[in-house]
C-alpha positions in Angstrom: -73.8 -96.6 -51.6 -77.1 -95.0 -51.7 -78.8 -92.4 -54.5 -80.7 -89.4 -53.6 -82.5 -88.9 -57.8 -83.8 -85.4 -58.2 -86.1 -84.2 -60.8 -87.2 -80.4 -61.7 -89.8 -80.6 -64.1 -92.4 -77.8 -65.6 -95.7 -78.4 -68.0 -94.4 -81.7 -69.5 -96.9 -84.0 -68.2 -96.7 -86.1 -71.5 -93.3 -87.1 -71.0 -93.8 -88.6 -67.2 -94.7 -91.8 -67.7 -92.5 -92.6 -69.9 -89.7 -91.0 -67.2 -91.8 -93.0 -64.1 -91.7 -96.2 -65.9 -87.7 -95.8 -66.4 -87.5 -95.4 -62.4 -89.1 -98.8 -61.9 -87.3 -100.7 -64.1 -83.7 -100.0 -62.9 -82.6 -102.5 -61.1 -81.6 -101.1 -58.0 -80.3 -103.1 -54.6 -79.1 -100.1 -52.4 -81.1 -97.5 -51.2 -82.0 -94.9 -53.5 -85.3 -92.2 -53.1 -86.8 -89.8 -56.2 -87.3 -86.0 -55.0 -89.0 -84.6 -58.7 -90.3 -80.3 -57.7 -93.0 -79.6 -59.8 -92.6 -75.0 -61.0 -95.2 -74.3 -60.0 -97.6 -75.7 -62.8 -100.8 -76.7 -61.9 -100.8 -79.5 -64.8 -98.6 -81.5 -63.0 -99.4 -80.6 -59.8 -103.0 -82.5 -60.8 -101.0 -85.3 -63.0 -99.3 -86.2 -59.7 -101.7 -86.1 -57.4 -104.0 -88.1 -59.3 -101.6 -91.3 -59.2 -99.8 -93.7 -56.9 -95.9 -94.0 -56.0 -93.9 -96.1 -54.0 -93.0 -95.1 -50.9 -89.6 -93.4 -51.7 -91.1 -91.0 -54.6 -91.1 -87.7 -52.8 -92.9 -84.8 -54.6 -92.6 -80.6 -54.0 -94.1 -77.7 -55.5 -92.3 -74.6 -55.8 -95.0 -71.9 -55.1 -93.2 -69.8 -57.7 -91.9 -70.5 -61.1 -88.5 -70.2 -60.4 -86.5 -72.8 -63.0 -84.4 -76.3 -62.6 -81.7 -74.6 -60.8 -83.2 -73.4 -57.3 -85.4 -76.3 -57.3 -82.2 -78.7 -57.9 -80.6 -76.3 -55.2 -83.0 -76.6 -53.2 -83.9 -80.4 -53.0 -80.3 -81.3 -52.8 -80.3 -79.3 -48.9 -83.6 -81.6 -48.4 -82.1 -84.9 -50.2 -81.5 -87.7 -47.2 -78.3 -89.7 -48.8 -74.8 -88.8 -49.2 -74.6 -89.1 -53.4 -77.2 -87.0 -55.7 -77.8 -88.0 -59.5 -79.7 -85.1 -60.7 -81.8 -86.1 -63.9 -84.3 -84.0 -66.3 -87.9 -84.9 -66.5 -88.4 -85.5 -70.2 -85.6 -87.4 -70.5 -85.8 -91.6 -69.6 -83.1 -93.9 -68.0 -82.2 -97.1 -69.6 -82.6 -100.5 -67.0 -78.4 -100.2 -65.6 -78.4 -96.3 -65.3 -78.9 -96.8 -61.9 -76.6 -99.2 -60.7 -73.9 -97.9 -62.5 -73.6 -94.9 -61.3 -73.9 -95.7 -58.0 -70.6 -98.5 -58.9 -69.2 -95.4 -60.4 -69.3 -92.8 -57.3 -67.6 -94.5 -54.9 -64.4 -93.9 -56.6 -65.1 -90.8 -58.0 -66.3 -87.6 -56.6 -68.6 -86.8 -59.7 -70.1 -89.5 -63.0 -71.2 -87.9 -65.8 -73.0 -90.2 -67.9 -73.1 -90.6 -71.6 -76.3 -90.2 -73.5 -78.2 -90.7 -76.9 -80.1 -88.0 -78.3 -83.9 -88.9 -79.8 -86.7 -87.2 -81.5 -90.5 -88.9 -81.3 -91.5 -88.2 -84.8 -94.7 -88.9 -86.5 -93.0 -91.7 -88.3 -92.1 -93.4 -84.8 -89.3 -92.8 -82.4 -85.5 -91.7 -84.1 -82.5 -92.0 -82.0 -79.2 -89.5 -83.0 -75.9 -89.5 -82.6 -75.8 -93.3 -81.9 -72.1 -93.2 -80.4 -73.5 -91.5 -77.9 -72.5 -88.3 -75.8 -72.2 -86.1 -72.5 -73.8 -83.1 -71.6 -73.8 -80.4 -68.3 -77.3 -81.3 -66.7 -77.6 -85.0 -65.6 -74.4 -86.1 -63.7 -74.0 -87.3 -60.0 -71.9 -86.0 -57.5 -71.5 -86.1 -53.9 -73.7 -83.8 -52.0 -71.1 -82.5 -50.0 -69.2 -81.5 -52.1 -72.0 -80.0 -54.4 -73.5 -77.9 -51.0 -69.4 -77.0 -50.3 -69.6 -75.1 -53.5 -73.3 -73.5 -53.3 -74.9 -75.8 -55.4 -76.0 -73.7 -59.3 -76.3 -70.0 -60.2 -80.1 -69.5 -60.0 -80.6 -68.7 -63.5 -83.3 -70.0 -65.6 -80.6 -71.6 -67.8 -76.5 -72.2 -68.9 -76.8 -72.7 -64.8 -75.6 -76.6 -65.5 -72.8 -75.6 -68.0 -71.3 -72.8 -66.0 -71.1 -75.2 -62.6 -69.1 -77.9 -64.6 -66.8 -74.8 -65.8 -66.6 -74.2 -61.8 -65.6 -78.1 -61.1 -63.6 -78.3 -64.2 -61.1 -75.6 -62.9 -60.9 -77.3 -59.0 -60.0 -81.0 -60.7 -62.3 -82.8 -59.1 -62.1 -86.9 -60.2 -65.2 -86.9 -62.4 -66.3 -89.7 -64.4 -67.5 -90.1 -68.0 -69.5 -93.3 -68.4 -68.0 -95.6 -71.2 -72.0 -96.9 -71.4 -74.8 -95.6 -72.5 -77.3 -94.7 -69.3 -79.9 -92.2 -70.9 -82.0 -91.0 -74.1 -82.2 -87.7 -74.2 -85.3 -86.3 -76.0 -85.4 -83.5 -78.5 -88.4 -81.3 -78.3 -89.0 -77.6 -79.0 -90.2 -77.1 -75.2 -86.7 -77.9 -74.0 -84.3 -75.4 -72.0 -81.5 -75.6 -74.8 -84.4 -75.5 -77.5 -87.5 -72.7 -77.2 -86.6 -69.3 -77.7 -86.8 -67.9 -74.2 -84.1 -70.0 -73.4 -82.1 -71.9 -75.5 -79.0 -71.6 -77.2 -79.7 -68.3 -79.7 -81.5 -66.8 -76.9 -80.3 -63.5 -75.4 -80.5 -64.5 -71.6 -77.7 -68.4 -72.5 -76.0 -65.5 -74.0 -75.9 -62.8 -70.2 -75.0 -66.0 -69.4 -72.9 -67.4 -70.5 -70.5 -64.3 -70.9 -71.0 -64.3 -67.3 -69.9 -67.3 -66.2 -67.2 -66.7 -68.8 -65.5 -63.7 -66.6 -65.3 -65.6 -63.8 -62.3 -64.8 -61.8 -63.3 -67.1 -59.5 -64.7 -70.6 -59.7 -65.2 -72.4 -56.6 -67.4 -71.6 -54.4 -70.8 -68.7 -55.0 -71.3 -66.4 -51.9 -74.8 -68.8 -50.8 -77.0 -71.7 -52.3 -79.7 -69.8 -54.3 -83.1 -71.6 -52.7 -86.2 -71.5 -53.0 -90.1 -71.8 -51.5 -92.2 -75.1 -52.0 -94.9 -76.9 -50.6 -95.0 -81.2 -49.6 -97.3 -83.2 -50.9 -98.9 -85.8 -47.9 -99.1 -88.8 -50.3 -101.7 -90.9 -47.5 -104.2 -88.2 -48.3 -103.1 -86.1 -51.1 -103.0 -82.4 -49.8 -100.0 -80.4 -49.1 -98.3 -79.1 -46.8 -98.3 -75.5 -46.0 -95.2 -73.7 -47.7 -91.9 -74.3 -45.8 -91.3 -70.4 -45.4 -94.8 -70.4 -43.5 -94.2 -73.1 -41.3 -90.5 -71.7 -40.3 -92.1 -68.6 -40.1 -94.7 -69.8 -37.6 -91.8 -71.7 -36.0 -90.2 -68.3 -35.2 -93.1 -66.4 -33.9 -93.4 -69.1 -31.2 -90.1 -69.0 -30.5 -90.6 -65.1 -30.5 -93.6 -65.6 -28.0 -92.1 -68.0 -25.8 -88.9 -66.3 -25.2 -91.2 -62.4 -24.6 -93.4 -65.3 -22.2 -89.8 -66.4 -20.2 -88.3 -62.7 -20.0 -91.1 -61.0 -18.5 -91.7 -63.9 -15.7 -87.9 -63.3 -15.4 -88.0 -60.3 -14.9 -91.4 -60.2 -12.6 -89.2 -62.2 -9.7 -86.5 -60.0 -10.3 -87.2 -56.8 -9.8 -85.8 -54.3 -7.4 -89.6 -52.3 -7.4 -90.7 -53.3 -3.4 -93.0 -56.5 -3.1 -96.5 -56.8 -1.9 -96.1 -58.6 1.5 -100.1 -59.5 2.9 -101.6 -57.9 5.5 -101.4 -60.7 8.2 -102.9 -59.9 12.2 -100.2 -60.2 14.4 -101.1 -62.3 17.2 -99.9 -61.5 21.4 -99.5 -64.0 23.7 -101.4 -63.1 27.4 -99.1 -64.8 29.4 -100.6 -63.9 32.9 -103.5 -65.7 31.4 -101.7 -68.4 30.4 -100.2 -68.8 34.2 -103.6 -68.3 36.0 -105.3 -71.4 33.4 -101.8 -73.5 34.1 -102.6 -73.2 38.4 -105.7 -74.4 37.6 -105.1 -77.1 36.1 -102.3 -77.3 38.5 -104.4 -77.3 41.7 -106.5 -79.5 39.7 -104.7 -82.1 39.0 -103.1 -82.0 42.6 -106.4 -82.7 44.5 -107.6 -85.7 42.4 -104.0 -87.5 42.8 -104.9 -86.6 46.8 -107.7 -88.4 46.6 -106.4 -91.4 44.4 -103.6 -92.0 47.3 -106.2 -92.4 50.5 -108.4 -94.0 48.5 -105.3 -96.9 47.2 -104.7 -96.7 51.7 -107.6 -97.9 52.2 -107.7 -100.4 50.6 -104.5 -101.6 51.7 -105.5 -101.2 54.7 -108.8 -103.4 54.2 -106.8 -106.1 52.8 -104.6 -107.0 55.8 
């Protein structure tokens, strides 16, 4: 099997070293890739540009701040492999996380890993809920199933809970792991804790209400995506945005189509064609006959002279 690990990130550079180190420590012997989506954060962009990463790390800079779910949708479509694993950039994996996920996704359509919460305090790291919990935002899923449902709602928060509600109602094969596979960081800037999008926020309440009142819990009308640039790791430079590249390709195809149309129009047009003027040459047969007669008489005289000479030669041999 194989995995594409998708991680959106915004303004949490202080957590990324531990996150990436946990990736590298995982015991992985199957094809996998890491797709990191930077949510229009210059600080995170600079952090990435200043460091070196393995060849299976790929970075995408989103040209507008769109939130984690549009990033996940966009990168799910870009992903190379048939199985996706959505992870959060402020958490970190245990060393057996990816191998366990990869093993279970072969049997199930969706896998939700068990986790424990922790806080970093002045006295050190404190773990909470030691027996483990299950969340909504970190999970593995078959790519064709996720895209077939048109992914997450393009909301700022609560779209993972909405997605899980839809997939439960569709009665897909879901597994909850028996062992703890990642550690979830509790901090004030997370989507579930900050004032703007936290559990007590108005916007989260609005989205939760929309989700509960849905009558169709299956496929969304479309996959909500966003525009991005790609990092060229060799040069530490970023591509033009995907929308710019696509528009240039469209313009080029349009230009070629117009040229082809004009060419065909010129070939098959009903308007009369201009024929180049050429001088018509008339053969003067009288002159030709005169020349021919002169040549015939000349040739005849020559032939008679040759015959007379041959006759003289024969008589002289006798």
